[in-house]
C-alpha positions in Angstrom: 100.4 185.6 148.1 103.0 188.0 146.9 105.8 186.5 148.4 105.0 182.9 147.0 105.0 184.6 143.7 108.5 186.0 144.2 109.7 182.7 145.4 108.2 180.9 142.1 109.8 183.3 140.2 113.2 182.6 142.0 112.8 178.9 141.2 112.2 179.6 137.6 115.4 181.6 137.4 117.2 179.0 139.4 116.2 176.2 137.0 117.2 178.5 134.1 120.5 178.7 135.6 120.8 175.0 136.2 120.4 174.4 132.4 124.0 175.5 131.1 125.6 172.7 133.4 123.5 169.9 132.4 126.6 168.0 131.1 127.8 167.8 134.6 124.7 166.1 135.9 125.4 163.1 134.1 128.7 162.6 136.6 126.1 161.7 139.5 127.1 165.0 141.3 125.2 167.6 143.6 125.1 170.8 141.8 124.2 174.0 143.6 123.7 177.7 142.7 122.4 180.7 144.2 120.5 183.8 143.0 119.4 187.0 144.7 115.6 187.3 145.5 114.0 190.4 146.8 111.2 189.7 149.5 108.6 191.9 151.0 106.9 191.1 154.3 103.2 192.5 154.1 102.9 192.5 157.9 105.5 195.3 158.3 104.3 198.8 158.5 107.0 200.2 156.4 108.1 197.5 153.8 112.0 197.7 153.4 113.2 195.4 150.7 116.3 193.2 151.6 118.4 190.8 149.6 118.7 187.4 150.5 120.5 184.3 148.7 118.3 181.4 148.4 120.6 178.3 147.7 119.2 176.0 145.3 120.2 172.3 145.0 119.3 169.5 143.0 120.5 165.6 142.7 120.6 163.8 139.7 120.5 159.8 140.8 122.2 157.1 139.2 120.4 156.3 135.9 118.0 153.5 136.6 117.2 150.3 134.2 115.4 151.3 130.8 112.3 149.7 132.0 112.0 151.9 135.0 110.7 155.4 134.7 112.9 158.4 135.5 111.7 160.6 138.2 111.8 164.4 137.5 114.6 166.1 139.5 112.1 168.5 140.9 110.5 165.9 142.8 113.0 166.1 145.5 112.4 169.8 146.5 110.1 170.7 149.2 106.8 172.2 148.2 107.4 175.6 149.6 110.4 177.7 150.2 110.4 180.1 153.2 111.9 183.5 152.7 115.3 184.2 153.9 115.9 180.4 154.5 118.6 178.2 153.5 117.8 174.8 151.9 119.6 171.8 153.1 122.4 170.4 150.6 120.7 167.3 149.3 123.0 164.3 148.2 123.0 160.6 148.3 125.2 157.9 147.0 124.2 154.6 144.8 122.4 152.0 146.6 124.9 149.4 145.8 128.4 151.1 144.8 131.0 148.8 143.0 133.8 147.7 145.1 137.1 148.7 143.3 140.1 146.5 144.4 143.4 148.5 144.5 146.5 146.6 143.2 149.4 146.2 145.7 151.9 147.7 143.2 150.7 150.3 140.6 152.6 153.1 138.8 151.0 155.8 137.0 153.2 157.7 134.3 151.4 161.0 132.9 153.1 163.5 130.8 152.3 167.3 131.2 153.2 170.1 128.6 152.0 172.1 125.9 150.7 171.0 122.9 152.1 173.8 120.9 154.8 176.0 121.3 156.1 179.2 119.3 158.8 178.5 116.6 162.3 179.0 118.1 161.2 178.7 121.8 162.3 175.4 123.8 159.5 172.8 124.8 159.2 172.1 128.5 157.2 169.1 129.8 157.2 166.8 132.9 156.8 163.2 133.3 154.9 162.5 136.3 155.3 159.2 138.3 152.9 158.4 141.0 152.6 155.4 143.3 149.0 154.6 143.4 149.2 151.2 144.7 149.4 150.0 148.4 153.0 149.1 148.5 156.3 151.0 148.2 158.0 150.9 144.7 161.7 150.7 144.5 164.3 150.5 141.7 162.2 152.6 139.4 163.8 152.9 135.9 162.4 155.5 133.2 163.5 155.6 129.7 162.6 158.5 127.2 163.5 157.9 123.6 164.7 160.9 121.8 164.5 161.0 118.1 167.6 162.5 116.0 167.5 166.1 115.6 166.1 166.8 119.0 168.7 168.6 121.2 168.0 168.4 125.1 168.8 171.9 126.7 167.9 170.8 130.2 166.7 168.0 132.6 165.7 168.2 136.3 166.6 165.9 138.0 169.7 165.3 135.6 169.4 162.6 133.2 171.8 160.0 131.8 171.8 160.2 127.9 172.6 157.0 126.0 171.8 155.8 122.5 169.3 158.6 121.9 167.3 158.0 125.2 167.1 160.0 128.6 167.4 157.7 131.4 166.3 158.2 135.1 166.7 156.0 138.1 164.4 156.6 141.0 165.6 154.4 144.1 162.2 154.7 145.9 158.5 155.9 145.6 156.4 155.7 148.8 152.8 155.0 148.6 150.6 157.9 147.3 154.1 159.6 146.5 154.9 161.5 143.4 158.2 162.3 141.4 158.4 164.7 138.6 161.0 164.6 135.8 161.3 167.7 133.9 162.7 168.3 130.5 163.4 171.0 128.2 164.2 170.3 124.7 165.0 172.1 121.6 162.7 171.2 118.4 164.2 173.6 115.8 165.4 170.9 113.5 162.5 168.5 113.7 159.4 170.6 114.5 157.5 168.0 116.6 158.2 165.4 119.6 156.2 162.7 120.7 156.9 161.7 124.4 156.3 158.1 125.2 158.4 157.4 128.3 159.0 153.6 129.4 159.1 152.8 133.2 160.0 149.6 134.9 159.9 149.0 138.8 160.1 146.5 141.6 158.3 146.3 144.9 160.2 147.1 147.7 159.4 144.4 149.8 159.6 140.9 148.1 159.6 137.3 148.8 162.4 135.7 150.4 163.5 132.1 150.5 166.5 130.2 151.8 167.8 126.9 151.8 168.3 125.2 155.2 169.9 122.4 156.2 167.5 119.3 157.0 167.3 118.4 160.7 168.8 114.7 159.8 171.4 114.5 157.4 172.9 111.2 156.3 176.1 110.5 154.3 177.6 107.3 152.9 181.4 107.2 151.8 183.5 104.3 150.9 187.6 103.9 150.9 187.3 102.8 147.4 184.6 102.3 144.9 186.5 99.6 142.3 187.3 96.3 144.0 188.3 93.0 142.4 186.2 90.1 143.0 186.7 88.8 146.7 187.8 92.1 147.9 186.4 94.1 150.6 185.1 97.7 150.7 184.9 99.7 154.0 181.7 101.8 154.2 181.5 104.9 156.5 178.1 106.2 157.5 177.7 109.8 159.1 174.5 110.9 160.8 174.2 114.5 161.9 171.4 116.4 163.7 171.1 120.0 162.2 167.9 120.9 164.1 167.2 122.6 167.4 165.4 119.4 169.0 166.6 115.8 169.5 165.9 113.5 167.0 164.5 110.3 168.9 163.9 106.7 168.2 166.5 106.6 165.4 166.6 103.5 163.1 169.5 102.7 160.4 168.2 100.5 157.6 171.2 99.1 155.3 170.4 97.3 151.8 173.2 95.5 150.1 172.6 94.5 146.6 173.3 91.1 145.4 176.8 91.4 144.2 178.0 92.5 147.8 178.2 90.3 151.1 177.9 90.9 154.8 177.8 88.3 157.4 174.6 89.9 159.0 172.9 89.6 155.7 171.7 91.7 152.7 169.4 93.8 155.0 170.2 94.9 158.4 168.5 97.2 160.9 170.1 99.0 163.8 168.7 101.2 166.6 170.5 104.1 167.6 170.4 106.2 170.5 168.5 109.9 170.2 170.6 112.3 168.1 170.9 115.6 170.1 170.9 119.0 168.4 174.1 119.9 166.5 175.5 116.1 167.2 176.9 113.7 164.7 177.4 110.0 164.7 179.9 107.8 162.6 179.3 104.1 161.9 181.4 101.8 159.9 180.2 98.6 157.6 182.4 96.5 155.7 181.0 94.4 152.5 182.8 92.2 150.3 182.4 91.9 146.3 181.4 88.5 145.2 180.0 89.1 141.9 181.3 91.0 139.1 179.3 94.2 138.2 178.2 97.6 139.0 176.2 97.4 142.4 174.1 100.2 144.3 174.4 100.1 148.2 171.5 101.9 149.8 171.0 103.2 153.6 168.0 104.9 155.0 167.5 106.6 158.4 163.9 107.0 160.1 163.0 108.7 163.3 159.7 110.2 165.1 157.9 112.7 163.4 158.2 111.3 160.1 162.1 112.5 160.1 163.6 110.5 157.0 167.2 110.9 155.2 168.6 108.5 152.5 172.0 107.9 150.8 173.5 105.7 148.4 176.9 104.8 146.8 177.8 102.7 143.8 180.4 100.1 143.8 182.1 98.4 140.8 183.3 94.8 141.2 186.0 93.6 138.8 187.3 90.3 138.1 190.7 90.1 139.9 193.8 90.4 137.8 197.4 91.1 138.5 198.5 94.8 137.5 201.2 95.3 134.8 203.6 98.2 134.3 206.2 98.4 131.3 208.9 101.0 131.0 211.1 101.5 128.0 211.9 103.2 125.0 209.5 104.0 122.1 212.0 104.6 119.4 215.3 103.2 118.7 218.0 103.1 116.2 219.5 100.3 114.7 222.2 98.6 116.4 221.5 100.5 119.8 220.7 98.4 122.7 217.2 98.9 124.3 216.6 98.7 128.2 213.1 97.5 129.4 211.6 97.4 133.1 208.4 95.3 133.7 206.8 95.3 137.1 204.0 92.9 138.2 201.8 93.6 141.3 199.1 91.8 143.2 196.6 94.4 144.0 193.8 91.7 145.1 193.3 90.5 148.7 194.8 87.0 148.1 197.7 85.1 146.7 198.1 84.6 143.0 199.4 81.2 142.2 201.9 79.9 139.6 202.6 83.4 138.2 204.1 83.6 134.7 205.1 86.5 132.6 205.3 86.6 129.1 207.2 89.4 126.7 206.7 88.7 123.1 209.4 90.0 120.8 209.7 90.9 116.7 212.0 89.2 114.7 213.9 92.5 114.3 214.7 92.3 118.1 217.5 90.4 119.5 217.7 89.6 123.3 220.8 90.6 124.7 220.2 89.7 128.5 217.3 89.3 131.0 217.1 89.1 134.8 215.2 86.7 137.1 216.2 83.4 135.3 213.9 84.2 132.1 214.0 81.8 129.3 213.7 82.5 125.5 211.1 80.7 123.7 212.5 81.1 120.1 209.2 79.2 118.6 207.0 81.7 119.9 209.7 85.0 119.9 209.2 85.5 123.4 210.8 85.9 126.7 209.1 83.7 129.8 209.7 84.3 133.6 208.3 81.9 136.1 207.7 83.9 139.4 206.1 81.3 141.3 203.3 82.6 143.9 202.7 86.4 144.4 200.8 87.3 147.8 198.5 89.8 148.3 200.0 93.4 148.0 203.4 91.9 146.8 205.3 93.2 143.6 208.2 91.9 141.5 210.4 93.6 138.9 212.2 92.0 135.9 214.6 93.5 133.4 215.6 92.7 129.8 218.0 94.3 127.1 217.6 93.8 123.4 218.8 95.1 120.1 217.2 95.8 116.7 218.8 94.7 113.5 216.7 96.7 111.2 214.4 99.8 111.1 210.6 99.3 111.3 207.7 99.6 113.6 207.1 96.6 115.8 204.2 95.5 118.4 205.4 94.4 122.0 203.0 92.4 124.0 203.6 91.9 127.8 201.1 89.1 129.6 200.9 88.0 133.1 199.0 84.9 133.9 198.3 83.0 137.2 196.4 79.8 138.3 193.4 81.6 139.9 193.3 84.9 138.4 192.5 86.3 134.9 195.2 87.3 132.4 196.3 90.8 132.2 197.8 92.5 129.2 199.8 95.3 127.9 200.3 96.3 124.3 203.1 98.9 123.3 204.9 99.5 120.3 208.4 100.3 119.1 209.7 102.0 115.9 212.8 103.0 114.4 213.8 106.6 114.8 215.4 108.0 111.3 218.1 110.6 112.6 218.9 113.8 110.8 222.5 114.8 111.2 223.4 118.1 109.4 227.1 119.5 108.9 228.7 122.7 107.2 231.8 123.2 105.8 233.1 126.5 104.4 236.2 126.8 102.2 238.1 130.0 100.7 240.1 130.1 97.5 242.3 132.8 98.8 243.6 133.0 102.3 244.6 136.7 102.2 242.9 139.4 100.3 244.1 142.9 99.0 241.8 145.8 98.3 240.2 145.5 94.8 240.7 141.6 94.5 237.8 139.0 94.6 237.3 135.3 95.8 234.9 132.7 96.2 233.7 131.0 99.2 232.4 127.5 99.1 229.5 126.6 101.4 229.1 122.8 101.7 226.0 121.3 103.5 225.8 117.9 104.2 223.2 115.8 105.9 224.8 112.5 107.1 221.6 110.9 108.8 219.1 108.7 107.3 215.9 111.0 107.5 215.6 113.9 105.4 215.9 117.3 106.8 213.2 120.1 106.1 213.2 123.8 105.7 217.1 124.4 105.5 218.0 128.1 105.5 221.6 129.3 105.0 222.6 132.9 105.2 225.9 135.1 105.7 226.8 138.3 107.2 230.0 140.1 105.6 232.2 142.7 107.4 232.3 146.2 105.9 235.6 145.5 104.0 234.1 143.1 101.9 231.3 143.3 99.2 229.2 140.6 98.1 229.1 139.9 94.1 226.9 137.0 93.6 225.3 134.1 95.4 224.3 130.7 93.9 223.5 127.0 95.1 220.5 124.7 95.3 218.3 127.6 96.3 218.7 131.0 95.0 220.6 133.5 96.8 219.6 137.4 97.3 222.1 140.2 98.3 220.9 142.7 100.9 223.8 145.2 101.6 226.2 143.3 103.7 223.7 140.3 104.3 223.2 137.2 101.7 220.2 135.1 102.1 219.5 132.1 100.3 215.8 130.9 99.7 214.8 128.1 102.0 215.5 124.6 100.8 212.0 122.4 101.4 214.0 119.3 101.6 217.2 117.6 101.8 217.2 113.7 101.8 219.4 111.7 103.9 223.0 110.7 103.2 222.9 113.8 100.8 224.6 117.2 100.4 224.8 120.6 98.8 227.2 123.2 97.7 226.4 127.0 97.9 229.1 129.5 96.3 229.4 133.1 97.7 231.7 135.5 95.4 233.0 138.5 97.1 235.3 141.6 96.6 237.7 143.4 99.2 236.7 146.8 99.0 239.0 148.4 101.4 241.7 147.4 103.7 240.7 146.2 106.9 239.6 143.3 109.3 236.2 141.6 110.1 234.4 138.7 110.8 232.1 136.6 108.0 229.4 134.9 109.8 227.7 132.0 108.3 224.4 130.2 109.9 222.4 127.2 108.9 219.2 126.3 110.2 216.6 123.5 109.7 213.2 122.5 111.0 213.4 121.2 114.9 217.2 121.5 114.8 219.8 123.8 116.6 221.4 126.1 114.1 225.0 125.8 113.2 227.2 129.0 113.0 230.4 129.5 111.4 232.6 132.5 112.1 235.6 133.3 109.9 238.2 135.9 110.5 239.1 137.9 107.2 241.6 140.6 106.8 242.2 142.9 103.5 245.6 144.1 102.9 246.3 147.6 101.2 248.8 146.6 98.8 248.9 143.9 96.4 250.5 140.7 97.1 252.6 139.0 94.4 250.9 136.1 92.7 252.0 132.5 93.4 252.2 129.6 91.3 248.9 127.4 92.2 246.0 128.3 94.2 245.9 128.2 97.9 242.7 126.8 99.7 241.9 127.7 103.1 239.2 125.1 104.4 237.2 125.4 107.6 236.0 122.1 109.5 232.3 121.6 109.6 230.3 121.0 112.7 227.5 118.4 113.3 223.9 119.2 113.9 222.0 116.6 115.4 
């Protein structure tokens, strides 16, 4: 009886010790503790107390529904506890645990570090990456934004700093693996830091796909896709077996559109021998264009096991005509002979009957000569050639020469006709070219100079052509013995040391001229070159170089004036 009382006291003490850990019981765990209990056995003649640990355990089951009463925790304990015995550790699991599916790829990101640090001390924290999925992760990229004012002291492994961000790249993270990224930062200027890393990753084992060549390939080609009506197209059909097994019971179906003709009919079926692996076979087919328009030619190949391949090709059938090619000038000057060459060809597959070639001429053009017996139709203002028949693939060439009597722009029409083919025309134009011809003359009043004397050079610019010249520029460079004093002309002159530059002249009309004057003084005895240059838009420059010599002593005056004239050059 005394032993049982002591045991009861131990149970009461164990219950008291279990009370502070009540919050842990909500986690459905087994909680155990032990207390020392002194027991005395009455049967012993000399009782000697001994210490023994009695392990007490309890279990909090999964909370039942509200309608079911909850059993007291002590109901699972045995009614008696023997002295110096250890109770078994009692535990159980929920009757129907919820099954949790683990994703194949899952990356957890955790930040570990202190919430507070002493002022002036660096902040050290870690970004922990864990692979909690069932597949290896690859190409993990982590970015940690860093605000302005935060100085990064150290990173491990070293991070790349870019645009206020820390960047890490982890090539691979195995299942259950862990990677720690350590950062040490100085917060002296900001006082606080919020760490929110961003991580992206890819699965190390992805899905792969590749395009493979089908076992049976079918191609359709033609020697040409544009033919005149009545012309033939030669088709080439190529079949190939790109698989590893033979293609058996192969059939080829050919369907021609209404505008194409073959003696075997618009629909043809051809049985072919088996096509072995890596074998290719080529067939040919000829069809004739019988109607004008665009037509689609279709072929299909079929074999056992549902093997099918298709191909098609469009063909254009045009009304047959002769072709024309005209060669000759597009611009002219009045009074100059113009030579033309006309070529007529028959690209059709049959003979062109009674071919006639007609070249119309404007009133401003006069015929000088013509080949192949051409006749001049003055009422229509045209040259006419009778070429008789022109066989398939044949061509003929005619020549004629004409001359323009006045300037202008004129249309030229060339046409070819035949008894059984449609008319073909070529339209060109001819316009007059207004020539620009610039010329420069330089004249000096004094042929020889002495130191201290002056003279004037006359720069005369001519446009002898019919067209206006644009953007005229005149300049002169003087030797050291001469000093430029003034420059004048149709545009203002500017003196820059030994260089004289006249302002650009926007336009000089045809058959007009302009005079520029350059006044100079002989500064010292010596000999040099006066260089004058005239340029215009789209024209080669005209350059004049004049040798000038200044004497050291005065030359007696003469009666009258001497003029030294330098011939001008043409610029076309």
